[in-house]
VMD Tcl script that draws the C-alpha trace (Angstrom):
set ca {
  {0.00 0.00 0.00}
  {2.86 2.40 0.79}
  {4.47 1.79 -2.59}
  {1.13 2.21 -4.36}
  {0.38 5.50 -2.58}
  {3.86 6.80 -3.25}
  {3.72 5.85 -6.92}
  {0.58 7.96 -7.35}
  {2.51 11.03 -6.18}
  {5.43 10.68 -8.60}
  {3.71 9.43 -11.76}
  {0.64 10.25 -13.81}
  {-0.14 6.56 -14.33}
  {-3.40 5.61 -12.64}
  {-3.76 2.42 -10.66}
  {-5.31 -0.38 -12.69}
  {-7.85 -2.10 -10.46}
  {-9.26 -5.51 -11.37}
  {-12.90 -5.97 -10.29}
  {-13.44 -8.20 -7.29}
  {-15.83 -10.35 -9.30}
  {-12.98 -11.28 -11.65}
  {-10.78 -12.28 -8.72}
  {-13.53 -14.47 -7.23}
  {-14.26 -16.14 -10.57}
  {-10.63 -16.89 -11.40}
  {-9.91 -18.04 -7.84}
  {-12.92 -20.37 -7.76}
  {-11.97 -21.88 -11.12}
  {-8.40 -22.46 -9.94}
  {-9.55 -24.13 -6.71}
  {-12.03 -26.42 -8.46}
  {-9.62 -27.50 -11.20}
  {-6.78 -28.33 -8.83}
  {-9.12 -30.01 -6.35}
  {-10.36 -32.19 -9.19}
  {-6.79 -33.23 -9.98}
  {-6.09 -34.13 -6.34}
  {-9.23 -36.27 -6.11}
  {-8.44 -38.05 -9.38}
  {-4.87 -38.89 -8.36}
  {-5.92 -40.08 -4.90}
  {-8.66 -42.33 -6.31}
  {-6.57 -43.94 -9.07}
  {-3.81 -46.10 -7.57}
  {-2.14 -46.32 -10.98}
  {-1.33 -42.61 -10.61}
  {0.56 -43.07 -7.33}
  {3.85 -42.28 -9.06}
  {6.53 -39.62 -8.38}
  {5.52 -37.52 -11.38}
  {1.89 -37.29 -10.26}
  {2.90 -36.59 -6.68}
  {4.86 -33.58 -7.94}
  {1.76 -32.53 -9.87}
  {-0.24 -32.83 -6.62}
  {2.29 -30.55 -4.93}
  {1.83 -27.97 -7.67}
  {-1.95 -28.29 -7.43}
  {-1.83 -27.65 -3.66}
  {0.33 -24.57 -4.23}
  {-2.09 -23.21 -6.81}
  {-5.02 -23.88 -4.51}
  {-3.32 -21.94 -1.71}
  {-2.83 -18.99 -4.05}
  {-6.46 -19.04 -5.17}
  {-7.67 -19.45 -1.59}
  {-5.50 -16.52 -0.50}
  {-7.06 -14.24 -3.11}
  {-10.56 -15.36 -2.16}
  {-10.02 -14.70 1.56}
  {-8.27 -11.41 0.83}
  {-11.23 -10.11 -1.16}
  {-13.62 -11.23 1.58}
  {-11.61 -9.30 4.20}
  {-11.48 -6.23 1.94}
  {-15.27 -6.33 1.60}
  {-15.63 -6.67 5.39}
  {-13.35 -3.65 5.85}
  {-15.46 -1.60 3.46}
  {-18.59 -2.61 5.36}
  {-17.00 -1.53 8.66}
  {-16.77 -4.93 10.31}
  {-12.94 -4.85 10.33}
  {-10.44 -2.03 10.69}
  {-7.25 -1.70 8.62}
  {-4.79 -0.99 11.43}
  {-5.97 -3.08 14.39}
  {-3.81 -5.68 16.14}
  {-6.05 -8.56 15.09}
  {-6.10 -7.32 11.51}
  {-2.30 -6.96 11.54}
  {-1.85 -10.58 12.62}
  {-4.44 -11.65 10.07}
  {-2.61 -9.75 7.36}
  {0.67 -11.45 8.31}
  {-0.99 -14.85 8.14}
  {-2.44 -14.03 4.72}
  {0.93 -12.81 3.47}
  {2.52 -16.01 4.74}
  {-0.04 -18.07 2.85}
  {0.59 -16.13 -0.34}
  {4.38 -16.48 -0.06}
  {3.95 -20.20 0.70}
  {1.92 -20.52 -2.47}
  {4.56 -18.74 -4.55}
  {7.48 -20.72 -3.15}
  {5.56 -23.99 -3.34}
  {4.70 -23.37 -6.99}
  {8.27 -22.50 -7.92}
  {9.83 -25.51 -6.20}
  {7.10 -27.88 -7.43}
  {7.74 -26.70 -10.98}
  {11.44 -27.24 -10.43}
  {10.78 -30.77 -9.15}
  {8.64 -31.53 -12.21}
  {11.34 -30.18 -14.51}
  {14.00 -32.28 -12.78}
  {11.75 -35.35 -12.95}
  {11.27 -34.91 -16.70}
  {14.97 -34.27 -17.13}
  {15.76 -37.61 -15.45}
  {13.07 -39.30 -17.55}
  {14.74 -38.17 -20.79}
  {18.42 -38.49 -19.94}
  {18.27 -41.53 -17.61}
  {15.23 -43.37 -18.93}
  {16.57 -46.87 -18.21}
  {17.50 -46.02 -14.62}
  {14.59 -43.69 -13.87}
  {12.75 -46.07 -11.51}
  {15.94 -46.64 -9.53}
  {16.78 -42.94 -9.32}
  {13.32 -41.49 -8.67}
  {11.66 -43.92 -6.28}
  {8.37 -43.17 -4.57}
  {10.06 -42.85 -1.20}
  {12.65 -40.46 -2.57}
  {9.94 -38.34 -4.17}
  {8.08 -38.08 -0.85}
  {11.30 -37.06 0.93}
  {11.90 -34.37 -1.71}
  {8.37 -33.03 -1.26}
  {8.72 -33.02 2.52}
  {11.95 -31.01 2.27}
  {10.39 -28.60 -0.23}
  {7.33 -27.87 1.90}
  {9.30 -27.61 5.14}
  {11.63 -25.08 3.52}
  {8.75 -23.16 1.94}
  {6.78 -23.03 5.20}
  {9.75 -21.76 7.19}
  {10.68 -19.23 4.52}
  {7.11 -17.93 4.19}
  {6.83 -17.31 7.94}
  {10.24 -15.59 8.08}
  {9.52 -13.40 5.06}
  {6.07 -12.41 6.37}
  {7.46 -11.45 9.80}
  {10.58 -9.66 8.54}
  {9.33 -8.35 5.21}
  {10.80 -4.89 5.86}
  {14.35 -6.17 6.39}
  {16.64 -5.93 3.36}
  {18.37 -9.18 4.33}
  {15.00 -10.94 3.91}
  {13.61 -9.18 0.84}
  {16.72 -9.26 -1.36}
  {17.22 -13.07 -1.27}
  {13.48 -13.49 -1.86}
  {13.57 -11.30 -4.97}
  {16.74 -12.91 -6.28}
  {15.36 -16.43 -5.80}
  {12.72 -16.09 -8.52}
  {14.95 -15.15 -11.48}
  {17.50 -17.77 -10.43}
  {14.91 -20.53 -10.27}
  {13.32 -19.41 -13.53}
  {16.72 -19.37 -15.23}
  {17.50 -22.86 -13.96}
  {14.14 -24.22 -15.15}
  {14.68 -22.48 -18.48}
  {18.05 -24.22 -18.91}
  {16.52 -27.60 -18.11}
  {13.69 -27.23 -20.60}
  {15.89 -25.80 -23.36}
  {18.21 -28.77 -22.94}
  {15.29 -31.21 -23.03}
  {13.80 -29.47 -26.06}
  {17.06 -29.74 -27.98}
  {17.37 -33.42 -27.07}
  {13.77 -34.16 -28.11}
  {14.26 -32.36 -31.43}
  {17.48 -34.28 -32.05}
  {15.72 -37.59 -31.39}
  {12.83 -36.61 -33.65}
  {15.20 -35.85 -36.54}
  {16.99 -39.19 -36.10}
  {13.72 -41.11 -36.05}
  {12.36 -39.22 -39.06}
  {15.52 -39.97 -41.05}
  {15.14 -43.76 -40.61}
  {13.81 -45.46 -43.77}
  {11.59 -47.81 -41.79}
  {10.13 -45.07 -39.64}
  {6.35 -44.72 -39.99}
  {5.89 -42.28 -37.12}
  {5.03 -38.78 -38.36}
  {7.53 -36.05 -37.55}
  {4.81 -34.02 -35.90}
  {4.06 -36.86 -33.47}
  {7.73 -37.19 -32.58}
  {7.89 -33.47 -31.72}
  {4.78 -33.56 -29.54}
  {6.73 -33.82 -26.29}
  {9.07 -30.98 -27.23}
  {6.14 -28.76 -28.25}
  {4.41 -29.47 -24.92}
  {7.53 -28.39 -23.04}
  {7.72 -25.21 -25.11}
  {4.08 -24.33 -24.39}
  {4.59 -24.93 -20.68}
  {7.66 -22.72 -20.53}
  {5.98 -19.91 -22.48}
  {2.90 -19.90 -20.25}
  {5.00 -20.06 -17.10}
  {7.12 -17.07 -18.11}
  {4.12 -15.01 -19.27}
  {2.27 -15.56 -15.99}
  {5.15 -15.19 -13.54}
  {7.66 -12.82 -15.14}
  {5.50 -9.64 -14.71}
  {5.07 -10.27 -10.98}
  {8.76 -11.08 -10.49}
  {9.65 -7.87 -12.30}
  {7.28 -5.94 -10.01}
  {9.03 -7.31 -6.91}
  {12.45 -6.37 -8.26}
  {11.37 -2.85 -9.23}
  {9.62 -2.28 -5.90}
  {12.84 -3.15 -4.11}
  {15.53 -1.52 -6.25}
  {13.86 1.52 -7.88}
  {10.63 2.45 -6.05}
  {11.27 6.20 -6.52}
  {11.70 6.06 -10.28}
  {8.60 7.35 -12.13}
  {8.90 4.65 -14.81}
  {9.12 1.91 -12.19}
  {6.18 3.41 -10.31}
  {4.18 3.49 -13.54}
  {4.78 -0.21 -14.09}
  {3.89 -0.97 -10.47}
  {0.48 0.62 -11.03}
  {-0.62 -2.60 -12.80}
  {0.07 -4.77 -9.75}
  {-3.49 -6.15 -9.75}
  {-3.11 -7.27 -13.35}
  {0.11 -9.11 -12.51}
  {-1.65 -10.82 -9.61}
  {-4.45 -11.88 -11.94}
  {-1.93 -13.46 -14.30}
  {-0.63 -15.62 -11.44}
  {-4.21 -16.66 -10.69}
  {-4.67 -17.59 -14.34}
  {-1.56 -19.72 -14.12}
  {-3.35 -21.80 -11.47}
  {-6.01 -22.53 -14.10}
  {-3.63 -23.26 -16.97}
  {-1.25 -25.52 -15.01}
  {-3.80 -28.36 -14.61}
  {-4.50 -28.27 -18.33}
  {-0.82 -28.62 -19.20}
  {0.24 -31.18 -16.61}
  {-2.88 -33.18 -15.94}
  {-5.51 -32.96 -18.65}
  {-2.99 -34.06 -21.30}
  {-2.39 -37.30 -19.40}
  {-4.34 -40.29 -20.79}
  {-4.48 -41.86 -17.33}
  {-6.02 -38.74 -15.80}
  {-8.47 -38.32 -18.67}
  {-9.59 -41.91 -18.15}
  {-9.98 -41.26 -14.43}
  {-12.06 -38.15 -15.08}
  {-14.37 -40.11 -17.39}
  {-14.91 -42.72 -14.69}
  {-15.61 -39.98 -12.14}
  {-18.18 -38.11 -14.22}
  {-19.60 -40.85 -16.43}
  {-19.90 -43.81 -14.09}
  {-21.16 -46.97 -15.84}
  {-24.53 -48.31 -14.70}
}
mol new
graphics top color blue
foreach p $ca { graphics top sphere $p radius 0.5 }
foreach p [lrange $ca 0 end-1] q [lrange $ca 1 end] { graphics top cylinder $p $q radius 0.2 }
display resetview
């Protein structure tokens, strides 16, 4: 709020406000989609695999983000109606808890995406030894470490959000993780394209070139959507920390609500990329909604 108020004084750019109805609609869609994925994976024992457990972790992170936005809008409405004050002790603690939930959602999403990228990397480069490298127990240990680290970090960042020693590592973490994921997916894309060319060049090959490139195209779509949804918010955090007094930075920060909406949209798109393209999950959904007599 302080940055937003200050930006209005040094720039002519008006704050872009997204209607609360849009937030509620996007948040509800994100919660329902990810909840559907969790139910499907829990019900189908064939999906109790490391890859789908990482997808469950991402779904939980997206649900936390959507739930945060829903509760935040409810509290804003209660403040406007006079049932809550903006500067009371209870409201301050509530605000810290909400901030902690939001940060937990962000960190959980980033590290879940990193785990999925690493899992796919192992699948491509160590296909014959994948089941020995990525066991179910090892996947659960990785998820436990991820969520323990994210929970501790979210509490620390929410309590000490005004300390430079806390904010700077938090802002640097996002571009580093995005760069690492980018390197993994570029490497996998190049490998998939190389394999597709080799298969297409075989005289006995009857598999269309487009089918061979399907996996690489899926990875490219995922990476593009991820960057489009997250990069604007990451840039906002960096600008708010390193150049809050610059009029151009303040002008960009006036679209903070739009950047938040993009993250909410990512919670809707992620299930479509990771889950709805899976034949096993599609079969599970059909059994859930079209039960035989």
